[in-house]
TITI-687064 format. One record per residue (C-alpha): x, y, z; residue number from 1. Coordinates in nm, 2 decimals. Layout:
REC; c1; c2; c3; nr
REC; X; Y; Z; NUM
...
***
This chain:
REC; c1; c2; c3; nr
REC; 0.01; -0.01; -0.01; 1
REC; 0.13; 0.35; -0.10; 2
REC; 0.21; 0.57; 0.20; 3
REC; 0.01; 0.86; 0.25; 4
REC; 0.20; 1.18; 0.23; 5
REC; 0.24; 1.37; 0.54; 6
REC; 0.32; 1.72; 0.70; 7
REC; 0.49; 1.80; 1.03; 8
REC; 0.30; 2.00; 1.24; 9
REC; 0.62; 2.18; 1.36; 10
REC; 0.65; 2.32; 1.01; 11
REC; 0.33; 2.53; 1.06; 12
REC; 0.34; 2.86; 1.23; 13
REC; 0.01; 3.01; 1.41; 14
REC; -0.10; 3.34; 1.26; 15
REC; 0.05; 3.62; 1.48; 16
REC; -0.23; 3.84; 1.36; 17
REC; -0.51; 3.57; 1.37; 18
REC; -0.82; 3.78; 1.46; 19
REC; -1.03; 3.49; 1.58; 20
REC; -1.05; 3.44; 1.95; 21
REC; -1.09; 3.11; 2.14; 22
REC; -1.04; 2.97; 2.48; 23
REC; -0.87; 2.66; 2.65; 24
REC; -1.22; 2.50; 2.66; 25
REC; -1.28; 2.55; 2.28; 26
REC; -0.96; 2.38; 2.22; 27
REC; -1.04; 2.09; 2.47; 28
REC; -1.38; 2.07; 2.27; 29
REC; -1.24; 2.05; 1.94; 30
REC; -0.98; 1.78; 2.04; 31
REC; -1.27; 1.59; 2.14; 32
REC; -1.43; 1.64; 1.82; 33
REC; -1.14; 1.55; 1.59; 34
REC; -1.08; 1.23; 1.79; 35
REC; -1.45; 1.15; 1.73; 36
REC; -1.42; 1.20; 1.36; 37
REC; -1.07; 1.28; 1.24; 38
REC; -1.15; 1.23; 0.87; 39
REC; -1.36; 1.55; 0.86; 40
REC; -1.05; 1.75; 0.84; 41
REC; -1.01; 1.64; 0.49; 42
REC; -1.32; 1.82; 0.41; 43
REC; -1.24; 2.16; 0.59; 44
REC; -0.87; 2.20; 0.51; 45
REC; -0.62; 2.41; 0.73; 46
REC; -0.51; 2.68; 0.48; 47
REC; -0.16; 2.83; 0.50; 48
REC; 0.06; 3.04; 0.28; 49
REC; 0.46; 3.08; 0.25; 50
REC; 0.49; 3.43; 0.20; 51
REC; 0.33; 3.60; 0.49; 52
REC; 0.43; 3.94; 0.63; 53
REC; 0.28; 4.01; 1.00; 54
REC; 0.11; 4.34; 1.07; 55
REC; 0.42; 4.45; 1.26; 56
REC; 0.63; 4.40; 0.95; 57
REC; 0.82; 4.06; 1.04; 58
REC; 0.84; 3.87; 0.73; 59
REC; 0.76; 3.50; 0.74; 60
REC; 0.88; 3.41; 0.40; 61
REC; 0.93; 3.03; 0.32; 62
REC; 0.74; 2.95; 0.63; 63
REC; 0.40; 2.81; 0.65; 64
REC; 0.18; 3.03; 0.83; 65
REC; -0.19; 2.93; 0.90; 66
REC; -0.45; 3.16; 0.75; 67
REC; -0.75; 2.97; 0.84; 68
REC; -0.74; 2.68; 1.10; 69
REC; -0.54; 2.80; 1.37; 70
REC; -0.76; 2.66; 1.64; 71
REC; -0.72; 2.32; 1.47; 72
REC; -0.35; 2.34; 1.47; 73
REC; -0.35; 2.41; 1.82; 74
REC; -0.60; 2.12; 1.86; 75
REC; -0.35; 1.89; 1.66; 76
REC; -0.06; 1.98; 1.84; 77
REC; -0.24; 1.90; 2.17; 78
REC; -0.34; 1.55; 2.02; 79
REC; 0.03; 1.46; 1.91; 80
REC; 0.15; 1.58; 2.29; 81
REC; -0.10; 1.35; 2.42; 82
REC; 0.04; 1.06; 2.24; 83
REC; -0.13; 1.09; 1.91; 84
REC; -0.42; 0.95; 1.74; 85
REC; -0.44; 0.62; 1.54; 86
REC; -0.68; 0.56; 1.22; 87
REC; -1.02; 0.44; 1.32; 88
REC; -1.02; 0.24; 1.00; 89
REC; -0.66; 0.08; 1.05; 90
REC; -0.54; 0.06; 1.40; 91
REC; -0.18; 0.02; 1.28; 92
REC; -0.17; 0.35; 1.12; 93
REC; -0.14; 0.71; 1.25; 94
REC; -0.34; 1.00; 1.17; 95
REC; -0.16; 1.22; 1.42; 96
REC; 0.16; 1.05; 1.53; 97
REC; 0.31; 1.13; 1.85; 98
REC; 0.60; 1.31; 1.67; 99
REC; 0.34; 1.53; 1.50; 100
REC; 0.31; 1.40; 1.16; 101
REC; -0.04; 1.43; 1.00; 102
REC; -0.19; 1.37; 0.66; 103
REC; -0.09; 1.65; 0.39; 104
REC; -0.45; 1.62; 0.27; 105
REC; -0.57; 1.79; 0.56; 106
REC; -0.39; 2.13; 0.44; 107
REC; -0.42; 2.37; 0.14; 108
REC; -0.15; 2.59; 0.02; 109
REC; -0.31; 2.93; -0.04; 110
REC; 0.02; 3.09; -0.15; 111
REC; -0.05; 3.09; -0.55; 112
REC; -0.38; 3.27; -0.50; 113
REC; -0.23; 3.59; -0.36; 114
REC; -0.32; 3.80; -0.07; 115
REC; -0.68; 3.89; -0.18; 116
REC; -0.78; 3.53; -0.17; 117
REC; -0.61; 3.46; 0.12; 118
REC; -0.81; 3.73; 0.30; 119
REC; -1.13; 3.61; 0.16; 120
REC; -1.06; 3.25; 0.27; 121
REC; -0.98; 3.37; 0.62; 122
REC; -1.29; 3.56; 0.68; 123
REC; -1.55; 3.31; 0.49; 124
REC; -1.40; 3.00; 0.66; 125
REC; -1.43; 3.15; 1.01; 126
REC; -1.77; 3.32; 0.99; 127
REC; -2.01; 3.19; 1.24; 128
REC; -1.73; 3.01; 1.44; 129
REC; -1.64; 3.17; 1.77; 130
REC; -1.55; 3.52; 1.85; 131
REC; -1.32; 3.78; 1.66; 132
REC; -1.06; 4.00; 1.81; 133
REC; -1.21; 4.32; 1.67; 134
REC; -0.88; 4.51; 1.70; 135
REC; -0.69; 4.27; 1.49; 136
REC; -0.97; 4.24; 1.24; 137
REC; -0.99; 4.60; 1.17; 138
REC; -0.62; 4.64; 1.15; 139
REC; -0.61; 4.38; 0.85; 140
REC; -0.94; 4.46; 0.67; 141
REC; -1.13; 4.78; 0.58; 142
REC; -1.48; 4.84; 0.67; 143
REC; -1.59; 4.77; 0.31; 144
REC; -1.42; 4.44; 0.29; 145
REC; -1.55; 4.35; 0.62; 146
REC; -1.91; 4.44; 0.49; 147
REC; -1.87; 4.21; 0.21; 148
REC; -1.86; 3.91; 0.45; 149
REC; -2.06; 4.02; 0.76; 150
REC; -2.42; 4.12; 0.78; 151
REC; -2.50; 4.47; 0.91; 152
REC; -2.55; 4.37; 1.26; 153
REC; -2.23; 4.16; 1.31; 154
REC; -2.02; 4.44; 1.16; 155
REC; -2.14; 4.67; 1.40; 156
REC; -2.06; 4.46; 1.66; 157
REC; -1.71; 4.44; 1.57; 158
REC; -1.69; 4.81; 1.52; 159
REC; -1.84; 4.86; 1.87; 160
REC; -1.60; 4.61; 2.03; 161
REC; -1.31; 4.80; 1.86; 162
REC; -1.44; 5.14; 1.98; 163
REC; -1.49; 5.01; 2.34; 164
REC; -1.13; 4.88; 2.33; 165
REC; -1.01; 5.22; 2.22; 166
REC; -1.23; 5.38; 2.49; 167
REC; -1.08; 5.15; 2.76; 168
REC; -0.72; 5.22; 2.65; 169
REC; -0.80; 5.62; 2.64; 170
REC; -0.95; 5.60; 2.98; 171
REC; -0.65; 5.40; 3.12; 172
REC; -0.41; 5.68; 3.12; 173
REC; -0.28; 5.67; 3.48; 174
REC; -0.07; 5.42; 3.68; 175
REC; 0.27; 5.25; 3.64; 176
REC; 0.16; 5.03; 3.34; 177
REC; -0.03; 5.31; 3.14; 178
REC; 0.12; 5.32; 2.78; 179
REC; 0.35; 5.60; 2.68; 180
REC; 0.15; 5.87; 2.51; 181
REC; 0.48; 5.96; 2.31; 182
REC; 0.51; 5.60; 2.18; 183
REC; 0.43; 5.65; 1.79; 184
REC; 0.30; 5.29; 1.78; 185
REC; 0.04; 5.35; 2.06; 186
REC; -0.06; 5.66; 1.90; 187
REC; -0.11; 5.47; 1.55; 188
REC; -0.31; 5.23; 1.76; 189
REC; -0.54; 5.49; 1.89; 190
REC; -0.57; 5.69; 1.57; 191
REC; -0.70; 5.37; 1.42; 192
REC; -1.04; 5.42; 1.63; 193
REC; -1.06; 5.79; 1.58; 194
REC; -1.35; 5.88; 1.36; 195
REC; -1.21; 5.96; 1.01; 196
REC; -1.31; 6.29; 0.88; 197
REC; -1.24; 6.49; 0.56; 198
REC; -0.96; 6.71; 0.69; 199
REC; -0.60; 6.73; 0.60; 200
REC; -0.51; 6.36; 0.58; 201
REC; -0.82; 6.28; 0.35; 202
REC; -0.71; 6.30; -0.03; 203
REC; -0.99; 6.30; -0.29; 204
REC; -0.96; 6.03; -0.53; 205
REC; -0.91; 6.15; -0.90; 206
REC; -1.19; 6.00; -1.04; 207
REC; -1.44; 6.13; -0.78; 208
REC; -1.29; 6.49; -0.81; 209
REC; -1.30; 6.47; -1.18; 210
REC; -1.67; 6.37; -1.18; 211
REC; -1.74; 6.67; -0.94; 212
REC; -1.55; 6.90; -1.14; 213
REC; -1.71; 6.79; -1.47; 214
REC; -2.07; 6.84; -1.30; 215
REC; -1.99; 7.17; -1.15; 216
REC; -1.84; 7.29; -1.49; 217
REC; -2.16; 7.19; -1.69; 218
REC; -2.41; 7.35; -1.41; 219
REC; -2.22; 7.66; -1.35; 220
REC; -2.06; 7.71; -1.72; 221
REC; -1.71; 7.71; -1.58; 222
REC; -1.53; 7.63; -1.91; 223
REC; -1.24; 7.87; -1.96; 224
REC; -1.23; 7.98; -1.58; 225
REC; -0.91; 7.88; -1.39; 226
REC; -0.97; 7.60; -1.13; 227
REC; -0.78; 7.66; -0.80; 228
REC; -0.72; 7.38; -0.55; 229
REC; -0.57; 7.54; -0.23; 230
REC; -0.64; 7.24; 0.02; 231
REC; -0.33; 7.02; 0.08; 232
REC; -0.17; 6.88; 0.39; 233
REC; 0.01; 7.14; 0.58; 234
REC; -0.12; 7.41; 0.34; 235
REC; -0.25; 7.75; 0.41; 236
REC; -0.55; 7.84; 0.19; 237
REC; -0.52; 8.19; 0.29; 238
REC; -0.18; 8.22; 0.14; 239
REC; -0.29; 8.07; -0.19; 240
REC; -0.30; 8.30; -0.49; 241
REC; -0.65; 8.34; -0.64; 242
REC; -0.61; 8.49; -1.00; 243
REC; -0.90; 8.69; -1.11; 244
REC; -1.22; 8.50; -1.25; 245
REC; -1.08; 8.18; -1.08; 246
REC; -1.31; 7.92; -0.91; 247
REC; -1.22; 7.71; -0.60; 248
REC; -1.33; 7.34; -0.67; 249
REC; -1.17; 7.15; -0.38; 250
REC; -1.22; 6.92; -0.06; 251
REC; -1.15; 7.16; 0.23; 252
REC; -1.09; 7.05; 0.61; 253
REC; -1.45; 7.00; 0.72; 254
REC; -1.38; 7.11; 1.10; 255
REC; -1.32; 7.49; 0.96; 256
REC; -1.56; 7.48; 0.66; 257
REC; -1.79; 7.79; 0.78; 258
REC; -1.45; 7.97; 0.84; 259
REC; -1.35; 7.88; 0.51; 260
REC; -1.69; 7.99; 0.33; 261
REC; -1.69; 8.30; 0.54; 262
REC; -1.34; 8.40; 0.42; 263
REC; -1.41; 8.33; 0.05; 264
REC; -1.73; 8.52; 0.07; 265
REC; -1.58; 8.81; 0.20; 266
REC; -1.31; 8.83; -0.07; 267
REC; -1.55; 8.73; -0.35; 268
REC; -1.39; 8.43; -0.45; 269
REC; -1.63; 8.17; -0.63; 270
REC; -1.60; 7.82; -0.48; 271
REC; -1.76; 7.48; -0.51; 272
REC; -1.66; 7.26; -0.20; 273
REC; -1.71; 6.92; -0.06; 274
REC; -1.90; 6.96; 0.26; 275
REC; -2.04; 6.69; 0.54; 276
REC; -2.39; 6.57; 0.43; 277
REC; -2.59; 6.56; 0.74; 278
REC; -2.48; 6.90; 0.85; 279
REC; -2.47; 7.06; 0.52; 280
REC; -2.76; 7.29; 0.58; 281
REC; -2.59; 7.44; 0.91; 282
REC; -2.32; 7.61; 0.69; 283
REC; -2.42; 7.97; 0.67; 284
REC; -2.36; 8.22; 0.38; 285
REC; -2.38; 7.97; 0.11; 286
REC; -2.57; 7.76; -0.14; 287
REC; -2.65; 7.38; -0.05; 288
REC; -2.59; 7.11; -0.30; 289
REC; -2.75; 6.80; -0.17; 290
REC; -2.61; 6.49; -0.36; 291
REC; -2.53; 6.25; -0.07; 292
REC; -2.29; 5.96; -0.12; 293
REC; -2.04; 5.80; 0.12; 294
REC; -1.71; 5.86; -0.05; 295
REC; -1.42; 5.65; 0.02; 296
REC; -1.12; 5.89; 0.04; 297
REC; -0.75; 5.79; -0.04; 298
REC; -0.68; 5.71; 0.34; 299
REC; -0.97; 5.46; 0.35; 300
REC; -1.19; 5.69; 0.55; 301
REC; -1.55; 5.68; 0.42; 302
REC; -1.74; 6.02; 0.47; 303
REC; -2.10; 6.10; 0.37; 304
REC; -2.04; 6.39; 0.13; 305
REC; -2.24; 6.67; -0.01; 306
REC; -2.15; 7.03; -0.15; 307
REC; -2.16; 7.39; -0.08; 308
REC; -2.11; 7.69; -0.33; 309
REC; -2.17; 8.05; -0.39; 310
REC; -2.26; 7.98; -0.76; 311
REC; -2.59; 7.95; -0.92; 312
REC; -2.93; 8.08; -0.84; 313
REC; -3.06; 7.78; -0.62; 314
REC; -3.02; 7.81; -0.24; 315
REC; -3.10; 7.44; -0.17; 316
REC; -3.04; 7.23; -0.48; 317
REC; -3.11; 6.86; -0.47; 318
REC; -2.87; 6.73; -0.76; 319
REC; -2.94; 6.33; -0.81; 320
REC; -2.73; 6.34; -1.15; 321
REC; -2.42; 6.47; -0.92; 322
REC; -2.50; 6.20; -0.67; 323
REC; -2.49; 5.94; -0.95; 324
REC; -2.17; 6.08; -1.11; 325
REC; -2.00; 6.07; -0.75; 326
REC; -2.12; 5.72; -0.68; 327
REC; -2.01; 5.58; -1.01; 328
REC; -1.67; 5.73; -0.97; 329
REC; -1.64; 5.61; -0.61; 330
REC; -1.73; 5.25; -0.72; 331
REC; -1.50; 5.27; -1.01; 332
REC; -1.20; 5.37; -0.81; 333
REC; -1.27; 5.10; -0.53; 334
REC; -1.25; 4.86; -0.81; 335
REC; -0.92; 4.99; -0.94; 336
REC; -0.80; 4.95; -0.57; 337
REC; -0.87; 4.57; -0.53; 338
REC; -0.93; 4.30; -0.78; 339
REC; -1.27; 4.15; -0.70; 340
REC; -1.27; 3.77; -0.66; 341
REC; -1.50; 3.58; -0.90; 342
REC; -1.86; 3.50; -0.77; 343
REC; -2.02; 3.17; -0.89; 344
REC; -2.38; 3.03; -0.83; 345
REC; -2.46; 2.67; -0.80; 346
REC; -2.73; 2.46; -0.83; 347
REC; -2.96; 2.34; -0.57; 348
REC; -2.79; 1.99; -0.62; 349
REC; -2.47; 2.13; -0.47; 350
REC; -2.46; 2.28; -0.10; 351
REC; -2.16; 2.52; 0.01; 352
REC; -2.13; 2.69; 0.36; 353
REC; -2.24; 3.01; 0.23; 354
REC; -2.56; 2.85; 0.10; 355
REC; -2.67; 2.67; 0.41; 356
REC; -2.56; 2.99; 0.60; 357
REC; -2.81; 3.19; 0.39; 358
REC; -3.08; 2.96; 0.51; 359
REC; -2.95; 3.00; 0.87; 360
REC; -2.96; 3.38; 0.86; 361
REC; -3.30; 3.38; 0.74; 362
REC; -3.44; 3.12; 1.01; 363
REC; -3.50; 2.85; 0.75; 364
REC; -3.44; 2.50; 0.88; 365
REC; -3.25; 2.26; 0.67; 366
REC; -3.05; 1.92; 0.75; 367
REC; -2.92; 1.65; 0.56; 368
REC; -2.81; 1.30; 0.63; 369
REC; -2.43; 1.21; 0.56; 370
REC; -2.56; 0.92; 0.30; 371
REC; -2.73; 1.22; 0.10; 372
REC; -2.40; 1.41; 0.05; 373
REC; -2.08; 1.35; -0.17; 374
REC; -1.79; 1.59; -0.12; 375
REC; -1.66; 1.78; -0.42; 376
REC; -1.38; 2.04; -0.45; 377
REC; -1.52; 2.16; -0.78; 378
REC; -1.78; 2.11; -1.07; 379
REC; -1.65; 1.96; -1.41; 380
REC; -1.84; 2.25; -1.56; 381
REC; -1.58; 2.51; -1.37; 382
REC; -1.29; 2.39; -1.56; 383
REC; -0.97; 2.31; -1.41; 384
REC; -0.84; 2.64; -1.28; 385
REC; -1.18; 2.70; -1.05; 386
REC; -1.28; 2.56; -0.74; 387
REC; -1.57; 2.59; -0.49; 388
REC; -1.45; 2.80; -0.24; 389
REC; -1.45; 2.60; 0.09; 390
REC; -1.54; 2.29; -0.08; 391
REC; -1.92; 2.16; -0.12; 392
REC; -2.14; 1.87; -0.16; 393
REC; -2.36; 1.73; -0.43; 394
REC; -2.66; 1.58; -0.27; 395
REC; -2.94; 1.36; -0.35; 396
REC; -3.25; 1.47; -0.57; 397
REC; -3.48; 1.45; -0.29; 398
REC; -3.24; 1.67; -0.07; 399
REC; -3.22; 1.91; -0.38; 400
REC; -3.57; 1.95; -0.41; 401
REC; -3.62; 2.01; -0.03; 402
REC; -3.32; 2.26; -0.04; 403
REC; -3.49; 2.48; -0.34; 404
REC; -3.80; 2.49; -0.11; 405
REC; -3.60; 2.60; 0.16; 406
REC; -3.43; 2.88; -0.04; 407
REC; -3.76; 2.99; -0.17; 408
REC; -3.89; 3.03; 0.19; 409
REC; -3.57; 3.19; 0.29; 410
REC; -3.61; 3.44; 0.02; 411
REC; -3.97; 3.52; 0.12; 412
REC; -3.84; 3.56; 0.48; 413
REC; -3.57; 3.79; 0.37; 414
REC; -3.82; 4.00; 0.17; 415
REC; -4.06; 4.00; 0.49; 416
REC; -3.76; 4.12; 0.71; 417
REC; -3.66; 4.40; 0.46; 418
REC; -4.02; 4.52; 0.45; 419
REC; -4.06; 4.49; 0.80; 420
REC; -3.74; 4.70; 0.85; 421
REC; -3.88; 4.96; 0.62; 422
REC; -4.21; 4.98; 0.80; 423
REC; -4.02; 5.01; 1.13; 424
REC; -3.81; 5.30; 0.98; 425
REC; -4.13; 5.48; 0.85; 426
REC; -4.30; 5.45; 1.19; 427
REC; -3.99; 5.59; 1.36; 428
REC; -3.97; 5.87; 1.11; 429
REC; -4.35; 5.93; 1.16; 430
REC; -4.33; 5.90; 1.54; 431
REC; -4.38; 6.28; 1.59; 432
REC; -4.42; 6.53; 1.35; 433
REC; -4.34; 6.89; 1.47; 434
REC; -4.58; 7.18; 1.36; 435
REC; -4.49; 7.55; 1.30; 436
REC; -4.57; 7.75; 1.59; 437
REC; -4.76; 8.08; 1.52; 438
REC; -4.44; 8.27; 1.53; 439
REC; -4.29; 8.04; 1.26; 440
REC; -4.60; 8.09; 1.04; 441
REC; -4.55; 8.46; 1.05; 442
REC; -4.18; 8.39; 0.90; 443
REC; -4.34; 8.17; 0.64; 444
REC; -4.58; 8.44; 0.53; 445
REC; -4.29; 8.68; 0.49; 446
REC; -4.10; 8.46; 0.26; 447
REC; -4.06; 8.54; -0.10; 448
REC; -4.22; 8.32; -0.36; 449
REC; -4.05; 8.27; -0.68; 450
REC; -4.07; 8.00; -0.94; 451
***
C-alpha cells in the first residue's frame, strides 16, 4: 500500500495576527471532536501560505503560516503531545503521530492564489465560528471588505467592540502600566479608532474629483475659468494666490468649513466645496448642493459627502445627477484599488457553507444525512482552474428539491424582513411630526415666492 503523504505540525506557524478568539475550553472541545471524527479534517482543510508578512512588518517568507485553521492546528498539536491518534479504520496507522506528523491532505496551500484570495478565505472560513478580536480584524481589513462578509448587525458589533477597546485604552491613562503617549506605535493604535473626517489627511480620489468638477463645470458654465485647489496637508488656503475669475473646486477640512466659506465670501472668490452631508444646511452664507454619497477617500475613510457653493441661483439644490456621478466614480475607484474575486452560483444540487448560511440567517431549517452527500472540490463545468470556495457537497435529488423549497422560503423571509425594517423606519420617522408655531407661520408668510 502506498504510504500517504504527511506534513509535520512543527513546520506550521500560528498566524501572529489571527483575529479569531478562542479559549482552552474551545480547544478541548475541538480535540474531542477531532478524536471522534478525524477524517472530517480532509473536508475543511487548514489553509496556509508561505509568503506572509505580519502586521508589525515581520517577514515569514518560506514558512507555512496558517491563515484559516489556527484553532485546529493548536488542537492537533495537543493531540500529538497527548500520544497521538490512530486511524479508526486502521489501528496500525497513525493519523496524528506522537512525533506530530499528520496527513498532508488536511492542508491547503493558499500561496499561489495571492493575498486577496487569502483574506477572503480567512473571513469566509471563520464566519460563524467563535468570536473575533475586533482590533486585529480592523488592523487587517477595511470596513468595506468586512461588509462583504458580515451582515450589518455583525459588522456593527465588531466596530463597537473596537471602539470599546479604544475607549478603555484612552481611559487608562494613569498608573505605572499606562502606555507612553509619546510612543508612535501607541498613538497609531489609538488613531485607528478615531472617526475619520475629511480633513488634511483625506485626499480626494482623482476619479471622484473629476466627476465633481465635470458636473460643476456643466452646471455653472465654468469652461475657460481657472480652477484652483488650495487645500493640501500642511497648506494654508489664505496664502494661496487666487487669480481674477478663478473658481475654487476642492475638498476642504470639514472642521473649519464655516470659516473657509466666510473667508471666500468676504473676498468674493467663487467656490464649489465638498462638505459633510448631514450638517450641510448648518453651513451659513452659501448655497447647498444635496447629492449624498459615502465617498471612500484615499486614506480609506468613508465620509457622507455633499457640497456648498456661492455659484448658481438655487439656495438648496437636490442634485441626483451629481450624486450618481460621484457614486459611479467612487465605485470605479474602489474596483481599481482591489481586484474583485469571482462570484459563482451553484444549483440546488450543490451545497456550500455560504448557501447553508443563507438559510440559517433567514431562520429556515434545513438538514442532510451523511449518505445524501458526496464531497466535491469543484464541478466539472468550472474547468480545471476553478474551485468551489471552501468545498461543497453534491446532494441527492430529494434533498435538492427540499433545499430549493427552503431557499424559496428563505427568500420570502428575507423580503418580509426588509419590508418590516422599512415599516419600522417609517414608523420611527413618523413617530412625531413637529408643527410650525404661530411665530414661525408669520415667518413663512413673509418669505418671497419665486418659481
